[in-house]
LOTI-443092 format. One record per residue (C-alpha): x, y, z; residue in three letters; residue number from 1. Coordinates in steps of 0.02 Angstrom, whole numbers, always signed. Example, Ala and Ser with C-alpha at 12.3 -4.5 7.8 and 13.67 -1.06 7.14 Angstrom:
# LOTI-443092
<x = +615&y = -225&z = +390&resn = ALA&resi = 1>;
<x = +684&y = -53&z = +357&resn = SER&resi = 2>;
# end
This chain:
# LOTI-443092
<x = +12951&y = -4533&z = -5804&resn = UNK&resi = 1>;
<x = +13057&y = -4556&z = -5648&resn = UNK&resi = 2>;
<x = +13038&y = -4745&z = -5653&resn = UNK&resi = 3>;
<x = +13082&y = -4753&z = -5838&resn = UNK&resi = 4>;
<x = +13235&y = -4645&z = -5816&resn = UNK&resi = 5>;
<x = +13297&y = -4739&z = -5662&resn = UNK&resi = 6>;
<x = +13263&y = -4909&z = -5741&resn = UNK&resi = 7>;
<x = +13358&y = -4864&z = -5898&resn = UNK&resi = 8>;
<x = +13505&y = -4798&z = -5796&resn = UNK&resi = 9>;
<x = +13515&y = -4958&z = -5693&resn = UNK&resi = 10>;
<x = +13477&y = -5088&z = -5827&resn = UNK&resi = 11>;
<x = +13545&y = -5005&z = -5984&resn = UNK&resi = 12>;
<x = +13381&y = -5026&z = -6077&resn = UNK&resi = 13>;
<x = +13201&y = -4970&z = -6064&resn = UNK&resi = 14>;
<x = +13078&y = -5064&z = -5956&resn = UNK&resi = 15>;
<x = +12979&y = -5114&z = -6111&resn = UNK&resi = 16>;
<x = +13134&y = -5185&z = -6195&resn = UNK&resi = 17>;
<x = +13183&y = -5278&z = -6037&resn = UNK&resi = 18>;
<x = +13007&y = -5349&z = -6017&resn = UNK&resi = 19>;
<x = +13006&y = -5407&z = -6198&resn = UNK&resi = 20>;
<x = +13174&y = -5493&z = -6172&resn = UNK&resi = 21>;
<x = +13107&y = -5583&z = -6017&resn = UNK&resi = 22>;
<x = +12950&y = -5638&z = -6110&resn = UNK&resi = 23>;
<x = +13046&y = -5703&z = -6260&resn = UNK&resi = 24>;
<x = +13171&y = -5798&z = -6152&resn = UNK&resi = 25>;
<x = +13026&y = -5882&z = -6061&resn = UNK&resi = 26>;
<x = +12945&y = -5923&z = -6228&resn = UNK&resi = 27>;
<x = +13107&y = -5999&z = -6294&resn = UNK&resi = 28>;
<x = +13118&y = -6111&z = -6142&resn = UNK&resi = 29>;
<x = +12937&y = -6166&z = -6163&resn = UNK&resi = 30>;
<x = +12962&y = -6198&z = -6349&resn = UNK&resi = 31>;
<x = +13113&y = -6309&z = -6315&resn = UNK&resi = 32>;
<x = +13051&y = -6403&z = -6163&resn = UNK&resi = 33>;
<x = +12864&y = -6425&z = -6190&resn = UNK&resi = 34>;
<x = +12736&y = -6464&z = -6323&resn = UNK&resi = 35>;
<x = +12622&y = -6324&z = -6264&resn = UNK&resi = 36>;
<x = +12534&y = -6245&z = -6414&resn = UNK&resi = 37>;
<x = +12601&y = -6077&z = -6474&resn = UNK&resi = 38>;
<x = +12440&y = -5986&z = -6429&resn = UNK&resi = 39>;
<x = +12455&y = -6043&z = -6248&resn = UNK&resi = 40>;
<x = +12638&y = -5992&z = -6239&resn = UNK&resi = 41>;
<x = +12589&y = -5822&z = -6310&resn = UNK&resi = 42>;
<x = +12459&y = -5798&z = -6172&resn = UNK&resi = 43>;
<x = +12579&y = -5860&z = -6038&resn = UNK&resi = 44>;
<x = +12705&y = -5731&z = -6095&resn = UNK&resi = 45>;
<x = +12579&y = -5590&z = -6084&resn = UNK&resi = 46>;
<x = +12534&y = -5568&z = -6267&resn = UNK&resi = 47>;
<x = +12351&y = -5540&z = -6310&resn = UNK&resi = 48>;
<x = +12359&y = -5619&z = -6482&resn = UNK&resi = 49>;
<x = +12460&y = -5753&z = -6567&resn = UNK&resi = 50>;
<x = +12506&y = -5635&z = -6709&resn = UNK&resi = 51>;
<x = +12576&y = -5508&z = -6584&resn = UNK&resi = 52>;
<x = +12682&y = -5645&z = -6505&resn = UNK&resi = 53>;
<x = +12746&y = -5711&z = -6672&resn = UNK&resi = 54>;
<x = +12789&y = -5535&z = -6731&resn = UNK&resi = 55>;
<x = +12888&y = -5494&z = -6574&resn = UNK&resi = 56>;
<x = +12974&y = -5664&z = -6568&resn = UNK&resi = 57>;
<x = +13028&y = -5649&z = -6749&resn = UNK&resi = 58>;
<x = +13089&y = -5471&z = -6719&resn = UNK&resi = 59>;
<x = +13198&y = -5528&z = -6572&resn = UNK&resi = 60>;
<x = +13256&y = -5699&z = -6635&resn = UNK&resi = 61>;
<x = +13251&y = -5679&z = -6824&resn = UNK&resi = 62>;
<x = +13139&y = -5831&z = -6849&resn = UNK&resi = 63>;
<x = +12959&y = -5874&z = -6804&resn = UNK&resi = 64>;
<x = +12928&y = -5972&z = -6644&resn = UNK&resi = 65>;
<x = +12871&y = -6127&z = -6738&resn = UNK&resi = 66>;
<x = +13037&y = -6136&z = -6831&resn = UNK&resi = 67>;
<x = +13133&y = -6102&z = -6670&resn = UNK&resi = 68>;
<x = +13042&y = -6250&z = -6589&resn = UNK&resi = 69>;
<x = +13083&y = -6366&z = -6735&resn = UNK&resi = 70>;
<x = +13267&y = -6316&z = -6734&resn = UNK&resi = 71>;
<x = +13289&y = -6327&z = -6545&resn = UNK&resi = 72>;
<x = +13188&y = -6478&z = -6492&resn = UNK&resi = 73>;
<x = +13296&y = -6627&z = -6451&resn = UNK&resi = 74>;
# end
């Protein structure tokens, strides 16, 4: 409880929310800069299943990771 309260005070968001943001930012970088399969990116980001990763990515970014990759690969 102390950690959660202190973290929220310092960062302005919960630890879980912060961790999700960090994971999704890493995933976005991997999606744009590599051809690593989605399942591997999901595991690298700490998600246990591909569906869990896709659900969280879509919640944060508004589109699935596969579409994000297509739109942001140069």
